C-alpha positions in Angstrom: -35.6 1.6 -40.8 -35.6 1.9 -37.0 -32.4 -0.1 -36.6 -30.1 2.8 -37.4 -31.2 4.9 -34.3 -30.9 1.8 -32.2 -27.4 1.0 -33.5 -26.4 4.6 -32.9 -27.7 4.5 -29.4 -25.9 1.2 -28.7 -22.7 2.7 -30.1 -22.9 5.8 -27.9 -23.7 3.7 -24.8 -20.7 1.6 -25.5 -18.4 4.6 -26.0 -19.7 6.1 -22.7 -19.0 2.8 -20.8 -15.5 2.6 -22.2 -14.8 6.2 -21.3 -16.0 5.7 -17.8 -13.8 2.6 -17.3 -10.8 4.6 -18.2 -11.8 7.4 -15.7 -11.7 5.0 -12.7 -8.3 4.3 -11.3 -7.4 0.7 -11.5 -5.7 -0.5 -8.3 -3.4 -3.4 -8.2 -0.2 -4.3 -6.3 1.8 -1.2 -5.5 5.1 -3.0 -5.3 6.5 -4.1 -8.6 9.9 -5.0 -7.2 10.9 -5.8 -3.6 14.2 -5.8 -1.8 15.5 -8.1 0.9 18.4 -5.9 2.1 18.0 -4.3 5.6 16.8 -0.7 5.8 18.3 1.0 8.9 15.7 2.0 11.5 17.2 5.5 11.8 16.4 6.3 8.1 12.8 5.1 8.2 10.2 7.9 8.2 7.0 5.7 7.8 6.2 2.1 7.2 3.0 1.2 5.4 1.6 -2.3 5.7 -0.9 -3.2 3.0 -2.6 -6.6 3.6 -3.8 -9.0 1.0 -7.0 -7.7 -0.7 -9.0 -8.1 -3.9 -6.6 -5.7 -5.6 -3.4 -7.5 -4.7 -2.9 -11.1 -3.7 0.2 -10.5 -1.5 1.0 -8.5 1.6 3.0 -5.4 0.7 5.3 -3.4 3.0 6.4 0.0 1.8 9.1 1.9 3.7 9.4 5.7 3.2 12.9 6.9 4.1 13.6 10.3 5.7 14.8 11.6 2.3 11.4 10.8 0.8 12.4 7.8 -1.3 10.2 4.7 -1.0 11.2 1.1 -1.1 9.2 -2.1 -1.0 10.6 -4.8 1.2 9.9 -8.5 1.3 7.5 -9.3 4.2 9.0 -12.7 4.8 12.5 -11.4 5.7 13.5 -12.0 9.3 14.6 -8.3 9.8 11.2 -7.1 8.6 9.3 -9.4 11.0 11.6 -8.2 13.8 11.0 -4.5 12.9 7.2 -5.1 12.8 7.2 -6.8 16.2 9.3 -4.0 17.7 6.9 -1.4 16.3 4.0 -3.1 17.9 5.5 -3.1 21.4 4.8 -0.1 23.5 7.7 2.2 24.2 8.0 3.7 27.7 9.8 7.0 28.5 12.5 6.3 31.0 11.4 6.9 34.6 7.7 7.2 33.9 5.9 3.9 33.4 2.6 5.7 33.0 3.8 7.5 29.8 4.0 4.5 27.5 3.2 5.2 23.9 2.6 2.7 21.1 4.0 3.1 17.6 1.6 3.5 14.8 1.8 1.6 11.5 0.1 3.0 8.4 -2.3 0.6 7.0 
């Protein structure tokens, strides 16, 4: 007759485990669809580079435009690689070589 309390305890434990799994956010790839068309530099507000991880098996690049819209771009495009390399170069203010500042990428 002690099997009923054990079954009830097992059922409650299972329910708690299932509820806690739904409470945790599941992370995966953030980009469902990517574009290959060029995004003009003047409209880019931020660029987020998300490397390969346990959550997503591909590198993702998310561009936020000045109007707030976000777009995922294909990392293998030539214009994207050129943009990334330009952002990694330090930019100097004209006339003052000591005032070079680097761009920051969001990772």
